[in-house]
Rosetta silent file (secondary structure, phi, psi, omega in degrees, C-alpha in Angstrom):
SEQUENCE: MAVGDRIKRVRQFRGLTQKELGKLVGFDEKTADIRIAQYESNTRKPKEELLIKIADALEVNFRSLYEPYNYAAEDVMFTLFDLDEHYRITIHDVTDEEYPGETHKAVQFNYFLLDEFFEEWALRKKELAEGIISKSEYMEWKLNWPSTAGEDPSVKWRHS
SCORE:     score description
SCORE:     0.000 S_00000001
   1 L     0.000  129.634 -178.395    3.678    0.036  -17.822 S_00000001
   2 L   -69.914  160.201 -179.239    0.317   -1.091  -19.204 S_00000001
   3 H   -53.682  -48.310 -178.251   -2.147   -3.150  -17.158 S_00000001
   4 H   -60.455  -39.496  178.252   -1.415   -6.297  -19.162 S_00000001
   5 H   -65.070  -37.171 -179.838    2.333   -5.925  -18.626 S_00000001
   6 H   -68.667  -42.103  177.492    1.741   -5.528  -14.899 S_00000001
   7 H   -59.916  -48.703 -178.957   -0.468   -8.636  -14.777 S_00000001
   8 H   -60.127  -45.372 -179.805    2.163  -10.659  -16.647 S_00000001
   9 H   -56.861  -47.232 -177.639    4.970   -9.436  -14.410 S_00000001
  10 H   -72.600  -38.658  177.401    3.149  -10.442  -11.251 S_00000001
  11 H   -57.987  -47.243  178.474    1.854  -13.733  -12.717 S_00000001
  12 H   -65.501  -39.401  176.004    5.376  -14.727  -13.612 S_00000001
  13 H   -58.073  -38.666  179.843    6.634  -13.553  -10.224 S_00000001
  14 H   -80.790   -8.817  178.116    4.060  -15.858   -8.628 S_00000001
  15 L    74.440   30.138  178.720    5.101  -18.741  -10.912 S_00000001
  16 L  -101.238  150.717  171.013    1.672  -19.209  -12.452 S_00000001
  17 L   -85.789  167.158  177.134    0.764  -20.103  -16.005 S_00000001
  18 H   -60.901  -41.561  179.809   -1.814  -18.071  -17.897 S_00000001
  19 H   -62.134  -44.265  179.983   -4.230  -21.004  -17.644 S_00000001
  20 H   -61.053  -45.577  178.814   -3.739  -21.291  -13.873 S_00000001
  21 H   -63.516  -44.497 -179.914   -4.416  -17.583  -13.376 S_00000001
  22 H   -58.006  -42.910  179.059   -7.420  -17.710  -15.676 S_00000001
  23 H   -67.266  -36.323  178.881   -8.913  -20.587  -13.712 S_00000001
  24 H   -63.986  -31.325 -179.998   -8.259  -18.777  -10.405 S_00000001
  25 L   -90.060   -1.257  173.598  -10.353  -15.821  -11.579 S_00000001
  26 L   102.530   10.076  176.802  -13.158  -18.098  -12.748 S_00000001
  27 L   -74.812  152.453  176.164  -12.644  -18.466  -16.490 S_00000001
  28 L   -60.965  140.092 -176.684  -13.644  -21.717  -18.186 S_00000001
  29 L   -55.110  -35.595 -178.013  -10.662  -24.102  -18.410 S_00000001
  30 L   -66.726  -30.628 -175.644  -10.854  -24.201  -22.214 S_00000001
  31 L  -117.142    3.511 -175.170  -10.445  -20.453  -22.602 S_00000001
  32 H   -56.537  -48.151 -178.002   -8.669  -19.452  -19.365 S_00000001
  33 H   -68.889  -34.721  179.249   -5.206  -19.091  -20.947 S_00000001
  34 H   -66.093  -43.391  179.927   -6.565  -17.307  -24.016 S_00000001
  35 H   -62.618  -46.175  179.529   -8.373  -14.707  -21.937 S_00000001
  36 H   -64.446  -40.639  178.952   -5.301  -13.997  -19.784 S_00000001
  37 H   -59.354  -38.160  178.475   -3.111  -13.868  -22.898 S_00000001
  38 H   -62.986  -40.741  179.486   -5.435  -11.216  -24.350 S_00000001
  39 H   -70.008  -44.220 -178.702   -5.045   -9.090  -21.233 S_00000001
  40 H   -66.875  -28.127  177.573   -1.275   -9.591  -21.023 S_00000001
  41 L   -85.407   -0.553 -179.334   -0.807   -8.680  -24.643 S_00000001
  42 L    63.845   22.564  174.154   -2.886   -5.566  -24.017 S_00000001
  43 L   -72.527  -38.605  175.707   -5.296   -6.641  -26.762 S_00000001
  44 L  -124.374  153.066  177.535   -8.064   -6.360  -24.195 S_00000001
  45 L  -117.430  123.742 -178.142   -8.182   -4.364  -21.000 S_00000001
  46 L   -67.325  141.927  174.835   -9.922   -5.931  -17.989 S_00000001
  47 L   -69.848  162.577 -174.134  -12.731   -3.979  -16.406 S_00000001
  48 H   -52.845  -44.949 -178.608  -12.210   -2.878  -12.825 S_00000001
  49 H   -58.973  -43.287  178.236  -14.261   -5.747  -11.349 S_00000001
  50 H   -69.920  -38.044  179.672  -12.176   -8.336  -13.204 S_00000001
  51 H   -63.018  -36.158  176.207   -8.936   -6.564  -12.358 S_00000001
  52 H   -63.463  -42.481  178.026   -9.861   -6.785   -8.669 S_00000001
  53 H   -63.823  -40.638  178.715  -10.402  -10.557   -9.111 S_00000001
  54 H   -64.356  -43.673  178.415   -7.040  -10.891  -10.843 S_00000001
  55 H   -60.066  -43.927  178.858   -5.342   -8.905   -8.043 S_00000001
  56 H   -62.160  -43.349  179.426   -6.981  -11.175   -5.466 S_00000001
  57 H   -63.526  -34.847 -178.963   -5.888  -14.298   -7.340 S_00000001
  58 H   -85.632   -6.274 -178.682   -2.337  -12.933   -7.558 S_00000001
  59 L    58.520   52.142  177.968   -2.471  -11.884   -3.883 S_00000001
  60 L  -135.269  163.015  173.353   -1.524   -8.274   -4.551 S_00000001
  61 L   -66.597  134.327  178.072   -3.003   -4.857   -3.917 S_00000001
  62 H   -50.266  -38.874 -176.622   -5.331   -3.904   -6.775 S_00000001
  63 H   -67.730  -15.586  177.262   -3.439   -0.645   -7.190 S_00000001
  64 H   -78.991   -9.339  179.780   -0.250   -2.492   -8.102 S_00000001
  65 L  -106.297  -32.804 -174.688   -1.981   -3.668  -11.311 S_00000001
  66 L   -71.657  158.788 -171.470   -4.010   -0.749  -12.592 S_00000001
  67 L   -92.936  109.861  173.156   -2.400    1.610  -15.030 S_00000001
  68 L   -75.271  162.721 -176.683   -1.462    5.039  -13.755 S_00000001
  69 L  -111.347   33.412 -174.010   -1.101    7.769  -16.328 S_00000001
  70 L  -109.090   34.167 -177.908    2.045    9.361  -14.931 S_00000001
  71 L   -89.692  -30.064  177.039    4.732    8.094  -17.271 S_00000001
  72 L   -79.631  141.639 -178.850    5.188   11.184  -19.418 S_00000001
  73 H   -56.593  -38.354  179.243    7.149   13.966  -17.747 S_00000001
  74 H   -63.838  -38.311  178.703    4.334   16.404  -18.558 S_00000001
  75 H   -66.125  -39.526  177.717    1.806   14.136  -16.790 S_00000001
  76 H   -62.307  -43.466  179.287    4.037   13.952  -13.715 S_00000001
  77 H   -60.384  -44.065  179.832    4.237   17.732  -13.686 S_00000001
  78 H   -66.062  -35.197  175.124    0.448   18.148  -13.799 S_00000001
  79 H   -63.047  -44.314  177.958    0.108   15.600  -11.002 S_00000001
  80 H   -64.784  -38.423  177.125    2.645   17.588   -8.947 S_00000001
  81 H   -59.176  -46.195  177.794    0.783   20.806   -9.710 S_00000001
  82 H   -62.178  -44.365 -179.847   -2.406   19.258   -8.338 S_00000001
  83 H   -63.966  -32.820  179.538   -0.618   17.904   -5.282 S_00000001
  84 H   -62.241  -27.076  177.882    0.912   21.326   -4.656 S_00000001
  85 H   -68.306  -23.965 -175.192   -2.619   22.649   -4.075 S_00000001
  86 H  -107.065  -33.684 -169.825   -3.020   20.256   -1.144 S_00000001
  87 H  -118.897    7.940  179.986    0.430   19.626    0.335 S_00000001
  88 L    46.625   79.735  179.979    2.453   22.808   -0.316 S_00000001
  89 L   -79.079  138.301  169.809    5.311   21.358   -2.314 S_00000001
  90 E  -119.392  153.978 -177.739    8.772   22.931   -2.201 S_00000001
  91 E  -119.671  132.798 -176.460   11.566   22.238   -4.645 S_00000001
  92 E  -127.790  154.209  168.146   15.203   21.902   -3.647 S_00000001
  93 E   -85.597  133.531  177.180   18.576   21.337   -5.218 S_00000001
  94 E  -131.250  150.068  177.420   20.171   18.119   -4.004 S_00000001
  95 E   -87.897  135.531 -179.770   23.528   16.527   -4.589 S_00000001
  96 L   -74.922  116.096 -177.873   23.426   13.078   -6.158 S_00000001
  97 L   -67.066  -31.539 -178.578   24.992   10.668   -3.633 S_00000001
  98 L   -77.631  -30.350 -179.441   25.718    8.119   -6.344 S_00000001
  99 L  -127.930   81.743 -178.487   27.350   10.632   -8.690 S_00000001
 100 L   -51.829  140.641 -179.279   29.099   13.332   -6.607 S_00000001
 101 L    98.585  -23.767  177.982   29.115   16.682   -8.330 S_00000001
 102 L   -89.228  139.267  175.805   25.778   16.152  -10.025 S_00000001
 103 E  -119.799  151.845 -179.440   22.788   18.045   -8.692 S_00000001
 104 E  -139.157  170.455  175.462   19.128   17.372   -9.262 S_00000001
 105 E   -92.533  140.846  175.979   15.820   18.821   -8.205 S_00000001
 106 E  -125.876  144.451 -179.083   13.975   17.169   -5.322 S_00000001
 107 E  -103.347  132.249  178.977   10.366   17.609   -4.343 S_00000001
 108 E  -117.693  127.945  176.890    9.407   18.006   -0.701 S_00000001
 109 L   -97.680  138.692  174.476    5.835   17.486    0.475 S_00000001
 110 L   -92.493   71.478 -175.764    4.624   19.221    3.612 S_00000001
 111 L  -153.611  110.024 -172.618    2.692   16.135    4.674 S_00000001
 112 H   -63.503  -35.403  179.523    3.807   13.969    7.593 S_00000001
 113 H   -64.445  -40.791  174.739    2.029   10.823    6.453 S_00000001
 114 H   -62.310  -37.964  176.185    3.894   10.891    3.155 S_00000001
 115 H   -56.004  -43.674  179.078    7.110   11.376    5.157 S_00000001
 116 H   -63.919  -42.724  178.775    6.337    8.136    6.984 S_00000001
 117 H   -61.704  -47.544  179.686    5.630    6.341    3.710 S_00000001
 118 H   -63.118  -39.061 -179.475    8.841    7.640    2.130 S_00000001
 119 H   -62.080  -43.640  178.214   10.853    6.765    5.239 S_00000001
 120 H   -68.442  -39.086  178.006    9.762    3.129    5.094 S_00000001
 121 H   -60.793  -44.062  177.732   10.363    3.000    1.343 S_00000001
 122 H   -60.825  -40.140  177.860   13.883    4.371    1.845 S_00000001
 123 H   -61.910  -45.406  179.644   14.452    1.718    4.497 S_00000001
 124 H   -62.331  -41.382  179.319   13.322   -1.066    2.155 S_00000001
 125 H   -64.615  -39.391  177.337   15.578    0.234   -0.614 S_00000001
 126 H   -64.898  -44.920  178.412   18.511    0.358    1.835 S_00000001
 127 H   -60.122  -39.560  177.262   17.764   -3.180    3.037 S_00000001
 128 H   -63.964  -48.305 -178.495   17.713   -4.370   -0.572 S_00000001
 129 H   -61.672  -32.802 -177.978   20.991   -2.628   -1.389 S_00000001
 130 L   -91.565    2.943  177.519   22.648   -4.149    1.706 S_00000001
 131 L    76.336   14.136  178.659   21.325   -7.666    0.990 S_00000001
 132 L   -74.446  -36.502  173.002   19.114   -7.735    4.111 S_00000001
 133 L  -121.432  156.376  178.863   16.062   -8.450    1.955 S_00000001
 134 L   -87.020  166.622  175.932   15.913  -10.126   -1.432 S_00000001
 135 H   -59.377  -37.505  179.172   14.603   -8.666   -4.669 S_00000001
 136 H   -63.330  -43.108  178.912   11.659  -11.028   -4.300 S_00000001
 137 H   -66.127  -41.265  178.369   10.870   -9.727   -0.816 S_00000001
 138 H   -61.400  -43.695  178.868   11.195   -6.112   -2.000 S_00000001
 139 H   -62.903  -43.032  178.086    8.800   -6.830   -4.862 S_00000001
 140 H   -59.511  -43.936  178.301    6.377   -8.512   -2.448 S_00000001
 141 H   -58.865  -45.697 -178.753    6.547   -5.471   -0.169 S_00000001
 142 H   -69.397  -42.837 -175.243    5.735   -3.108   -3.067 S_00000001
 143 H   -64.988  -28.436 -177.002    2.988   -5.266   -4.594 S_00000001
 144 L  -112.224    9.312  178.082    1.007   -5.465   -1.368 S_00000001
 145 L   -63.069  141.769    6.344    1.762   -2.049    0.111 S_00000001
 146 L   -89.602    3.405 -179.864    0.278   -0.607    2.358 S_00000001
 147 L   -66.995  -14.004  177.765   -0.725   -3.968    3.823 S_00000001
 148 L   -96.985    0.464 -173.719    2.994   -4.765    4.113 S_00000001
 149 L   -80.502  154.969  171.425    3.819   -1.516    5.901 S_00000001
 150 L    85.389 -177.713 -177.220    4.873   -1.044    9.498 S_00000001
 151 L   -67.676  -37.828 -177.735    6.144   -3.189   12.325 S_00000001
 152 L  -127.981   74.022 -174.950    3.296   -5.686   12.231 S_00000001
 153 L   -65.874  150.882  177.155    2.011   -5.809    8.643 S_00000001
 154 L   -76.638  -21.672  174.939   -1.275   -7.553    7.842 S_00000001
 155 L  -114.723  121.325  179.228    0.395   -9.165    4.808 S_00000001
 156 L   -76.714  132.840 -177.365    3.616  -11.020    5.476 S_00000001
 157 L  -126.761  -13.159  178.247    6.215  -10.283    2.804 S_00000001
 158 L   -89.646  140.758 -179.201    9.505  -11.508    4.295 S_00000001
 159 L   -74.283  -27.838 -176.452   10.544  -15.074    3.607 S_00000001
 160 L   -95.347    0.000    0.000   12.270  -15.558    6.941 S_00000001
C-alpha cells in the first residue's frame, strides 16, 4: 500500500476531512485539502519530516504510514535472506488450521523479542476473532504499535 493510501485509510479511520488534516499539519486553510489530496492520490509523496507531522496529527506511529517495499514475493524473500543472517531462520511445514489437509511453509526466527511481539499479535488476532476487541480497537493497536504493546501501554487503544 502506497504512503498516500495509508494516509487516507488512517484519516478516514479518524473521521477527519482532508482540510482538517491539512490544517492540523500546518497547511494554509485555502490549500490544506488540496495538499492532502495530492498526497492521498499519490501524485506527491510527503518528505519524511512532513510524514512525521501527518503521523502526529493522526496520532499514529510514523512507521504505520511510510511505505515498506516488501509487497512483491521476491522482495519478501530478500528481506528474509537478510534477516537470516542475524536471526538464524528455520523453515517448517505447518498444517493450515483453517483448511485441514493443506500445508504451508512457516518461518521461525531464533529471536526471543520477536517471539514476544508475535505472541501479542496472535493474542490480538484471537481477541478480534472472538469479539473481545473491535476491528477499530485492533486497528488502533496496530497503528500505534509498539506504544500499544504490553500490560500497561503508553498509548491507550481499547475503548472500554
